[in-house]
Structure formats: C-alpha cells, structure tokens
C-alpha positions as CSV (number, residue, x, y, z in Angstrom):
1,X,91.0,76.0,93.7
2,X,91.0,79.7,93.0
3,X,89.7,81.0,89.7
4,X,92.6,82.4,87.6
5,X,90.8,85.6,86.7
6,X,89.9,86.3,90.3
7,X,93.5,85.5,91.3
8,X,94.8,87.9,88.7
9,X,92.5,90.7,89.8
10,X,93.3,90.2,93.4
11,X,97.0,90.1,92.7
12,X,96.9,93.4,90.9
13,X,95.0,95.0,93.8
14,X,97.5,93.6,96.3
15,X,100.3,95.0,94.3
16,X,98.6,98.4,94.2
17,X,98.0,98.3,97.9
18,X,101.6,97.4,98.5
19,X,102.6,100.4,96.4
20,X,100.4,102.6,98.6
21,X,102.0,101.4,101.8
22,X,105.5,101.8,100.4
23,X,104.6,105.3,99.2
24,X,103.3,106.2,102.7
25,X,106.5,104.9,104.3
26,X,108.6,106.8,101.8
27,X,106.7,110.0,102.6
28,X,107.4,109.5,106.3
29,X,111.1,108.8,105.6
30,X,111.4,111.9,103.3
31,X,109.7,114.1,106.0
32,X,109.3,117.0,103.6
33,X,106.0,118.3,102.3
34,X,107.1,119.0,98.7
35,X,108.7,115.6,98.3
36,X,105.7,113.8,99.9
37,X,103.4,115.7,97.5
38,X,105.5,114.4,94.6
39,X,105.2,110.8,95.9
40,X,101.5,111.2,96.4
41,X,101.0,112.6,92.9
42,X,102.9,109.7,91.4
43,X,100.3,107.4,92.9
44,X,97.7,109.1,90.8
45,X,99.3,107.5,87.7
46,X,99.0,104.0,89.2
47,X,95.3,104.2,90.2
48,X,93.7,104.5,86.7
49,X,96.0,101.7,85.4
50,X,94.9,99.4,88.2
51,X,91.2,100.2,87.6
52,X,91.4,99.6,83.9
53,X,93.5,96.4,84.2
54,X,91.3,94.8,86.8
55,X,88.1,95.8,85.0
56,X,89.4,94.5,81.7
57,X,90.5,91.2,83.3
58,X,87.0,90.8,84.9
59,X,85.3,91.6,81.6
60,X,87.3,89.0,79.8
61,X,86.3,86.5,82.4
62,X,82.6,87.5,82.0
63,X,82.7,87.8,78.2
64,X,80.9,84.5,77.7
65,X,78.2,85.5,80.2
66,X,77.5,89.1,79.2
67,X,75.9,90.4,76.1
68,X,77.7,92.9,74.0
69,X,75.3,95.6,75.0
70,X,75.9,95.1,78.7
71,X,79.7,94.9,78.2
72,X,79.5,98.2,76.4
73,X,77.6,99.8,79.3
74,X,80.4,98.6,81.7
75,X,83.1,100.0,79.4
76,X,81.2,103.3,79.2
77,X,80.9,103.5,83.0
78,X,84.6,103.0,83.4
79,X,85.3,105.6,80.8
80,X,83.0,108.1,82.7
81,X,84.8,107.4,85.9
82,X,88.2,108.0,84.3
83,X,87.0,111.2,82.6
84,X,85.6,112.5,85.9
85,X,88.8,111.7,87.8
86,X,91.4,112.8,85.2
87,X,89.7,116.0,83.8
88,X,91.1,119.2,85.3
C-alpha cells in the first residue's frame, strides 16, 4: 500500500509533467515563435507552485520526525531557491 503523502507528491509531479508535455505539443501546433514563447513563459508560473506544494506536503509528512530547527533550514533552502529563480 502506498503512503498517502508520497502518492500526493507523486500525483502533483505527474500533473506537472503532463502540463509540460501538453505545452510542448501546443507549441508544435501553434508553430510560431512568439506564441511558443508565451506558452513557455506560462510554465514558469507552474514550476514554483509545484516545488512549494510538493515540499510542503513532504514537510508535513516528516513533521513528527524533524526538529523545528531542521524544518526551518529546509524552508529557508526552498526560499533561497525561489528567490534565486524568481529574482530578475
């Protein structure tokens, strides 16, 4: 039997991967650079949401096993990744 938290995390990742494939197919169908760039840019909105949601689900699952200090380090690490990716 699968762990519910692992199943939730994997489901979000499968959904994200499906969106990536659909976006690639849409780019091929549109066959225009400007429209493909718009589709590609819209995926940038999905990525951070997927990262945050899967990480938070995982942290909730580990909350009884991790100390508050270690959990804070993980949250800080995710924040650093998002700041590095989203800053212009």
